[in-house]
C-alpha positions as CSV (number, residue, x, y, z in Angstrom):
1,M,-0.1,-0.1,-0.6
2,A,1.0,3.5,-0.6
3,E,2.5,5.4,2.1
4,H,0.5,7.5,3.7
5,R,1.8,10.9,5.8
6,K,0.7,10.5,9.5
7,I,-1.8,13.5,10.9
8,L,-3.6,12.5,13.6
9,S,-0.4,10.7,14.6
10,N,2.2,13.0,14.1
11,R,3.4,13.5,17.4
12,F,3.4,10.0,18.5
13,D,6.9,9.4,17.8
14,V,8.1,12.7,18.9
15,E,9.9,12.5,22.3
16,D,7.9,13.7,25.6
17,A,5.4,15.1,23.4
18,W,2.6,14.5,25.9
19,T,4.2,17.6,27.5
20,L,2.9,20.9,26.9
21,P,6.6,22.7,25.5
22,V,7.1,19.9,23.5
23,A,3.7,19.1,21.8
24,E,3.6,23.0,21.5
25,R,6.8,23.1,19.5
26,H,5.0,20.7,16.8
27,G,1.9,23.0,16.6
28,A,-0.2,21.9,19.6
29,Y,-3.1,24.8,20.6
30,R,-3.0,26.4,17.5
31,L,-5.9,25.7,15.8
32,A,-7.8,25.7,19.6
33,R,-6.5,29.5,19.2
34,K,-7.8,29.9,16.0
35,A,-11.1,28.6,16.9
36,V,-11.9,30.2,19.8
37,T,-10.8,33.3,18.7
38,A,-11.0,34.1,15.0
39,M,-13.8,31.4,14.1
40,T,-17.5,31.5,14.7
41,P,-19.2,28.0,16.6
42,E,-21.4,27.8,13.2
43,A,-18.1,27.8,11.2
44,I,-16.6,25.0,13.0
45,R,-19.4,22.7,13.2
46,D,-19.8,23.1,9.3
47,E,-15.8,22.4,8.7
48,V,-16.7,19.4,11.3
49,R,-19.9,18.2,9.0
50,A,-18.0,18.8,5.5
51,A,-15.3,16.3,6.9
52,N,-17.4,13.4,7.2
53,V,-16.0,12.1,10.1
54,R,-17.9,8.5,11.4
55,G,-17.6,8.3,15.1
56,R,-14.5,6.2,15.9
57,G,-15.9,4.8,18.9
58,G,-17.9,1.8,16.9
59,A,-21.5,3.2,16.0
60,G,-19.8,5.0,12.9
61,F,-22.6,7.7,13.5
62,P,-21.4,11.3,11.6
63,A,-20.1,13.5,14.2
64,G,-21.2,16.5,12.6
65,V,-24.8,15.4,12.2
66,K,-24.7,14.4,16.1
67,W,-23.8,17.6,17.0
68,G,-26.8,19.3,15.0
69,F,-29.1,17.3,17.4
70,L,-28.4,19.6,20.3
71,P,-31.4,21.7,20.8
72,K,-30.8,25.7,19.8
73,D,-31.8,27.1,23.0
74,A,-29.9,24.9,25.7
75,D,-28.9,26.8,28.4
76,T,-26.3,24.2,29.3
77,V,-24.8,21.8,27.2
78,Y,-22.0,19.4,28.3
79,L,-19.6,17.3,25.9
80,V,-18.7,13.7,27.1
81,I,-15.9,12.2,25.8
82,N,-15.8,8.2,25.7
83,A,-12.2,6.8,26.9
84,D,-13.5,3.7,28.2
85,E,-12.4,1.4,25.2
86,G,-13.2,-1.8,27.1
87,E,-13.7,-3.6,23.8
88,P,-11.6,-6.6,23.9
89,G,-8.8,-6.2,20.5
90,T,-9.3,-2.5,21.1
91,F,-6.4,-0.3,22.0
92,K,-6.1,2.8,20.1
93,D,-7.7,5.6,22.1
94,R,-5.0,4.9,25.0
95,Q,-2.0,5.4,22.2
96,I,-3.8,9.0,21.7
97,M,-4.2,9.8,25.6
98,E,-0.8,8.3,26.3
99,K,1.3,10.0,23.9
100,D,-0.4,12.8,22.6
101,P,-3.3,14.1,25.2
102,H,-2.9,17.8,24.5
103,R,-4.1,16.7,21.1
104,L,-7.2,15.2,22.6
105,I,-7.4,18.1,25.1
106,E,-7.3,20.8,22.2
107,G,-9.9,18.7,20.3
108,C,-12.2,19.5,23.0
109,I,-11.4,22.9,23.2
110,C,-12.4,23.2,19.9
111,A,-15.5,21.4,20.3
112,M,-16.8,22.9,23.2
113,W,-16.9,26.6,21.4
114,A,-19.0,24.8,18.5
115,I,-21.5,23.1,20.6
116,G,-21.8,26.1,23.4
117,A,-20.5,23.8,26.2
118,H,-18.4,25.0,28.9
119,V,-17.3,21.8,30.5
120,T,-15.6,18.1,29.2
121,Y,-15.9,14.9,31.2
122,I,-13.5,12.1,29.9
123,Y,-14.7,9.1,31.1
124,V,-11.3,7.1,31.3
125,R,-11.3,3.0,32.0
126,C,-9.7,2.9,35.1
127,E,-7.4,0.0,34.3
128,L,-6.1,2.8,31.7
129,V,-3.8,4.4,34.8
130,K,-1.1,5.7,32.7
131,S,-3.6,7.1,30.4
132,I,-5.4,9.0,33.3
133,R,-1.9,10.2,34.6
134,R,-1.0,12.1,31.2
135,L,-4.4,13.4,30.9
136,E,-4.7,15.1,34.3
137,A,-1.1,16.3,33.4
138,A,-2.1,17.7,30.6
139,I,-4.7,19.5,31.6
140,E,-3.1,21.1,34.6
141,E,-0.3,22.4,32.1
142,A,-2.9,23.9,29.7
143,R,-5.0,25.3,32.6
144,N,-1.9,27.2,33.9
145,K,-1.1,27.9,30.5
146,G,-4.4,29.5,30.2
147,Y,-6.0,27.4,27.2
148,L,-8.4,26.6,30.1
149,G,-10.1,28.3,33.3
150,R,-12.2,31.6,33.2
151,R,-10.5,33.3,29.9
152,P,-9.1,30.6,27.8
153,F,-7.1,32.3,24.9
154,G,-8.3,36.2,26.4
155,K,-11.4,34.9,25.6
156,D,-14.3,35.6,27.7
157,Y,-15.9,31.8,27.7
158,P,-14.7,29.6,30.8
159,M,-13.6,26.1,29.9
160,E,-12.8,23.1,31.7
161,V,-12.0,19.3,31.7
162,H,-11.9,17.0,34.2
163,V,-11.3,13.4,34.1
164,H,-13.4,10.8,35.6
165,P,-12.1,7.3,36.1
166,G,-14.6,4.7,35.7
167,A,-14.7,1.3,37.3
168,G,-14.0,-1.4,34.7
169,A,-17.4,-2.2,33.6
170,Y,-17.7,-2.9,29.6
171,I,-21.2,-2.1,29.9
172,C,-20.1,2.0,30.4
173,G,-19.0,2.1,27.2
174,E,-22.5,2.2,25.7
175,E,-23.0,6.0,26.0
176,T,-26.1,6.3,28.0
177,A,-25.0,3.7,30.6
178,L,-21.4,5.6,30.9
179,L,-23.6,9.4,31.7
180,N,-25.2,7.1,34.5
181,S,-21.7,6.2,36.0
182,L,-20.4,10.0,35.6
183,E,-23.9,11.1,37.3
184,G,-22.5,8.4,40.0
185,K,-25.4,6.1,39.7
186,R,-25.5,2.3,38.7
187,G,-23.8,1.9,35.0
188,E,-27.5,0.9,33.5
189,P,-27.9,1.6,29.4
190,R,-31.0,4.0,29.5
191,L,-34.1,3.9,27.4
192,K,-33.8,5.9,24.5
193,P,-35.4,8.5,23.4
194,P,-35.1,10.7,24.8
195,F,-31.3,10.9,23.3
196,P,-28.0,12.7,25.1
197,A,-28.4,15.1,22.9
198,V,-31.3,16.0,24.0
199,E,-31.1,15.0,27.7
200,G,-27.6,13.8,28.8
201,A,-25.3,14.3,31.4
202,F,-27.0,15.8,34.8
203,G,-30.6,16.0,32.6
204,K,-28.9,18.5,30.1
205,P,-27.7,18.1,26.3
206,T,-24.7,16.3,26.2
207,I,-22.7,15.4,23.2
208,V,-20.6,11.9,23.5
209,N,-17.7,11.5,21.1
210,N,-15.2,9.1,20.8
211,V,-11.5,10.3,21.7
212,E,-10.2,9.6,18.1
213,T,-13.4,11.6,16.9
214,I,-12.5,14.5,18.9
215,A,-8.6,14.1,18.7
216,S,-9.3,14.5,14.9
217,V,-11.0,17.8,15.3
218,P,-8.3,20.2,15.3
219,D,-6.7,18.4,11.9
220,I,-10.0,19.1,10.4
221,L,-9.8,22.5,10.9
222,E,-6.3,23.1,9.5
223,M,-6.7,21.3,6.4
224,G,-10.6,22.5,5.9
225,G,-13.1,19.9,6.4
226,K,-13.3,18.7,2.6
227,A,-9.6,18.4,2.2
228,W,-10.1,16.1,4.8
229,S,-12.8,14.4,4.1
230,D,-11.0,14.0,0.8
231,I,-8.2,11.9,2.0
232,S,-10.3,8.9,2.6
233,L,-10.2,5.9,-0.2
234,L,-14.0,5.2,-0.2
235,P,-15.8,7.0,-3.1
236,E,-17.5,10.1,-2.0
237,S,-21.1,8.7,-1.8
238,F,-20.2,6.7,1.3
239,R,-19.5,9.9,3.1
240,D,-16.8,8.5,5.2
241,G,-13.8,10.6,5.3
242,G,-10.4,11.2,6.5
243,T,-7.6,9.2,8.2
244,R,-8.2,6.8,11.0
245,L,-6.2,4.6,13.8
246,Y,-6.7,1.1,12.4
247,G,-5.6,-1.8,15.3
248,V,-4.1,-5.2,14.6
249,S,-3.3,-8.2,17.2
250,G,-3.1,-11.7,17.0
251,H,-1.3,-14.0,14.9
252,V,0.4,-11.4,12.9
253,K,4.1,-10.4,12.7
254,N,3.8,-6.7,13.8
255,P,1.3,-5.9,15.9
256,G,0.3,-2.6,17.0
257,V,-1.5,0.9,15.9
258,F,-1.3,2.3,12.5
259,E,-3.0,5.7,10.7
260,A,-4.0,5.4,7.6
261,P,-6.8,7.1,5.1
262,V,-10.0,5.5,5.6
263,G,-10.8,2.6,3.1
264,I,-7.6,0.5,3.2
265,T,-8.6,-3.2,3.2
266,L,-8.3,-6.0,5.6
267,R,-5.6,-7.7,3.5
268,E,-3.6,-4.3,3.5
269,L,-3.7,-3.9,7.4
270,I,-2.8,-7.5,7.6
271,Y,0.1,-8.1,5.5
272,D,1.3,-4.8,4.8
273,L,0.8,-3.2,8.2
274,G,0.7,-6.2,10.5
275,G,3.9,-7.7,8.4
276,G,1.9,-10.8,7.9
277,M,0.8,-13.8,9.5
278,L,3.1,-14.8,12.6
279,H,4.1,-18.4,11.6
280,D,4.2,-18.6,7.8
281,D,3.2,-22.6,7.8
282,R,-0.1,-21.0,9.7
283,P,-2.7,-19.4,6.7
284,L,-5.3,-16.7,8.1
285,K,-8.3,-18.7,9.2
286,G,-10.2,-15.8,10.0
287,V,-10.7,-11.8,11.1
288,I,-12.4,-9.7,13.9
289,P,-12.4,-6.9,11.7
290,G,-13.1,-4.4,14.2
291,G,-12.9,-5.4,18.3
292,S,-14.7,-8.4,19.2
293,S,-18.3,-7.4,19.0
294,T,-18.0,-7.3,15.0
295,P,-18.8,-10.7,13.4
296,V,-15.7,-12.7,12.1
297,L,-14.8,-12.8,8.4
298,H,-13.3,-15.7,6.5
299,P,-10.8,-15.0,4.1
300,D,-12.5,-17.2,1.5
301,H,-15.7,-15.8,1.4
302,V,-16.4,-13.4,-1.3
303,V,-18.9,-10.3,-1.8
304,H,-22.0,-11.0,-3.9
305,A,-23.0,-7.9,-4.8
306,P,-24.2,-8.6,-9.2
307,A,-26.4,-5.6,-9.2
308,E,-24.9,-2.1,-10.9
309,T,-26.6,-0.4,-8.3
310,D,-25.0,-2.1,-5.5
311,P,-23.1,-0.1,-3.5
312,L,-20.7,-3.2,-3.3
313,H,-20.6,-3.9,-7.2
314,P,-17.2,-2.9,-7.9
315,W,-16.1,-5.7,-5.1
316,H,-18.2,-8.7,-6.7
317,G,-16.3,-11.3,-6.6
318,K,-13.6,-10.2,-4.1
319,S,-12.6,-11.7,-1.0
320,H,-13.7,-10.1,1.6
321,L,-10.2,-9.0,2.4
322,D,-10.5,-6.9,-0.6
323,V,-13.1,-4.9,0.7
324,P,-12.2,-1.2,1.7
325,M,-13.1,-0.8,5.4
326,G,-15.3,2.0,5.8
327,V,-18.8,1.9,8.0
328,D,-20.7,1.1,5.6
329,P,-18.8,-1.1,3.5
330,M,-18.3,-3.5,6.3
331,R,-22.1,-3.5,7.1
332,G,-22.6,-4.5,3.4
333,I,-20.5,-8.3,3.5
334,G,-22.6,-8.7,7.0
335,T,-19.9,-7.5,10.0
336,M,-19.3,-3.8,11.4
337,L,-16.1,-1.9,11.1
338,G,-16.7,-0.8,15.1
339,T,-13.6,0.1,16.3
340,C,-11.4,-0.8,13.4
341,C,-9.0,-2.9,15.4
342,A,-8.5,-6.6,13.7
343,I,-8.1,-9.6,15.6
344,V,-6.1,-12.2,13.2
345,M,-6.6,-15.7,13.9
346,D,-4.4,-18.2,11.9
347,S,-5.3,-22.2,10.7
348,S,-4.2,-23.3,14.7
349,V,-7.6,-21.3,16.1
350,N,-10.7,-23.4,17.0
351,M,-13.2,-21.0,16.7
352,A,-15.6,-23.0,18.8
353,E,-12.9,-22.2,21.7
354,A,-12.7,-18.8,20.4
355,A,-16.4,-18.5,20.8
356,R,-16.5,-19.8,23.8
357,N,-13.8,-17.6,25.3
358,L,-16.1,-14.3,24.0
359,M,-19.1,-15.5,25.0
360,K,-17.6,-15.8,28.8
361,F,-16.8,-12.3,28.8
362,Y,-19.9,-10.9,27.4
363,K,-21.8,-13.0,30.4
364,H,-19.5,-10.8,32.8
365,E,-19.8,-7.6,31.6
366,S,-23.9,-8.0,30.7
367,C,-25.2,-5.4,33.3
368,G,-28.0,-7.8,33.9
369,Q,-30.8,-5.2,33.0
370,C,-32.6,-6.9,30.3
371,T,-33.7,-10.6,30.5
372,P,-32.7,-11.6,27.4
373,C,-29.1,-10.5,27.2
374,R,-28.7,-11.8,31.4
375,E,-29.7,-15.3,30.5
376,G,-28.9,-15.3,26.7
377,C,-25.5,-14.6,27.5
378,G,-25.9,-17.1,30.4
379,W,-26.9,-20.1,27.9
380,L,-24.5,-19.4,25.7
381,V,-21.9,-19.9,27.7
382,D,-23.5,-23.1,29.3
383,V,-24.2,-24.7,26.0
384,L,-20.4,-23.9,24.7
385,E,-18.9,-25.4,28.2
386,R,-20.9,-28.5,28.0
387,I,-19.4,-29.1,24.4
388,A,-16.2,-28.5,25.6
389,R,-16.4,-30.9,28.3
390,G,-17.1,-33.2,25.5
391,E,-21.1,-33.5,26.4
392,G,-22.3,-32.1,23.4
393,V,-24.7,-33.1,20.5
394,R,-25.5,-31.7,17.4
395,E,-28.4,-30.2,18.1
396,D,-26.7,-27.9,20.5
397,V,-25.4,-26.1,17.3
398,D,-28.9,-25.0,16.4
399,L,-29.8,-24.2,20.2
400,L,-27.0,-21.6,19.9
401,V,-28.9,-20.3,17.0
402,D,-31.6,-19.9,18.6
403,I,-30.5,-18.3,21.5
404,S,-28.8,-15.9,19.8
405,N,-31.7,-15.1,17.6
406,N,-33.8,-14.3,20.5
407,M,-31.2,-12.1,21.9
408,M,-31.4,-9.8,19.2
409,G,-33.8,-6.6,18.8
410,N,-34.9,-7.6,22.3
411,T,-33.1,-5.4,24.7
412,I,-32.2,-1.8,25.7
413,C,-28.7,-1.6,24.6
414,A,-26.9,-3.3,21.8
415,L,-24.7,-5.9,24.4
416,A,-27.1,-8.4,23.3
417,D,-26.5,-7.7,19.9
418,G,-23.0,-7.6,19.6
419,T,-22.9,-11.0,21.9
420,A,-25.4,-12.7,19.4
421,M,-24.2,-11.2,16.0
422,P,-20.3,-12.8,16.7
423,M,-22.1,-15.9,18.3
424,L,-24.0,-16.4,14.9
425,A,-21.2,-15.5,12.3
426,F,-18.7,-17.8,14.4
427,I,-21.3,-20.7,13.7
428,Q,-22.3,-19.6,10.2
429,K,-18.3,-19.3,8.8
430,Y,-16.7,-22.4,10.6
431,P,-19.7,-24.9,11.2
432,E,-17.1,-27.7,11.0
433,D,-15.4,-26.3,14.1
434,F,-18.5,-26.7,16.0
435,I,-19.5,-29.9,14.4
436,A,-15.8,-31.4,15.4
437,A,-15.7,-30.2,19.0
438,I,-18.7,-32.3,19.1
439,E,-17.6,-35.4,17.5
440,R,-14.4,-35.7,19.3
441,G,-16.3,-35.0,22.7
442,L,-18.5,-38.0,21.5
443,G,-15.3,-40.1,20.8
444,A,-14.8,-39.6,17.5
445,H,-11.3,-38.7,17.1
446,T,-10.5,-37.8,13.3
447,R,-11.1,-34.1,12.1
448,L,-14.8,-33.7,10.1
449,D,-14.2,-31.3,7.3
450,A,-17.2,-28.6,6.1
451,S,-18.8,-31.9,4.3
452,D,-19.1,-33.7,7.1
453,A,-20.9,-31.0,9.0
454,S,-24.5,-31.7,7.6
455,G,-25.8,-31.3,10.9
456,A,-25.1,-27.4,11.4
457,S,-26.4,-26.4,7.6
458,G,-29.5,-25.7,9.0
459,A,-28.2,-23.7,12.2
460,S,-25.5,-21.9,9.4
461,G,-28.2,-20.9,7.2
462,R,-30.7,-19.3,9.4
463,A,-27.7,-17.6,11.0
464,A,-27.0,-16.0,7.9
């Protein structure tokens, strides 16, 4: 793939860039000063809307559109930064907070001025101790320099940023559960509507954005929204612009976080940025494209989009690995871009065991508020544990599908869907692994291939 100029991550490799003097020498707060002293809030909102920046936290909702949902006559508005980052396989936001916290704070200043907020809360997962310390130190430096406080950059517009450590609950990555936790309540999702933009933190209109989303705002203002959007490799019709951080972990030679334009492919992420498979004699078996709640992809499966009117038609007949990593293209092939942090699994992985590992996580992290999620997560683990003990039967595959289908769409938040969709995808893409696990437990010691997994054909068909 072609080399890309670092924009969001251009200070990551600068020694001590997390300190204010170093960050300022490399351009920090120049755009915040311009935004607060020389731009109108409307102009900033227009640039963010033109940038087509899709939320970097997983949902992929356009940030500029979300900002537009705020009531025009709101007397108090809050900005809340979702830095919980509890999604398994995801580790990009902590790179910003640890290596360049001033970029996030500068983005907060620009965003507060744009939406009419005076206070930002950065909700950070408590395990990210280094991130919390770096942020708190950076906020103190910015306040002492006059970039935060009663008159930031000499403007009579008070601004404050506060770090709020969470208690390590995955569910608090869901924006309304995060708001409950921020208010000192139990971290449970709220019914919507009302949405946070209308009634959020402390009952006031609130914008909740991801760390990377807000950290991108200074670059958008520097380049101009349209120019920033045009970095994307996707056709303009997808309205998915800019550059973003890609993570890759698992069985690759060079795991890590890399900045690249929106629209590179999984193949480029794995084999170019990620350095290829860790063991040359173990080929790629599957890849989870954007954190554990995004359905797994099989490298041998291809895009089916024969109609020229289908947005994915240009990739018809190509491997899922060759589809651009954008919000809508990933949805088009039955998965999600999520946090854009891929988990790579080679041929040594048993997908039934991978599913069991993930389902145990979701069972532990379900808040228990909704019966389909609370009980469904537990039942999925029970069935998979039974298979692991060698007590499973072929009907268990259909049972896993039935449980998953009854969880989806029946709960307040998306945790149940984020559990059920990966479960269904594991069965749909790798039915042979589940049947083989069951057969070995029943005493059959020969490995079954896909043609022998007829007992799972009905289940995998419905999972689709």
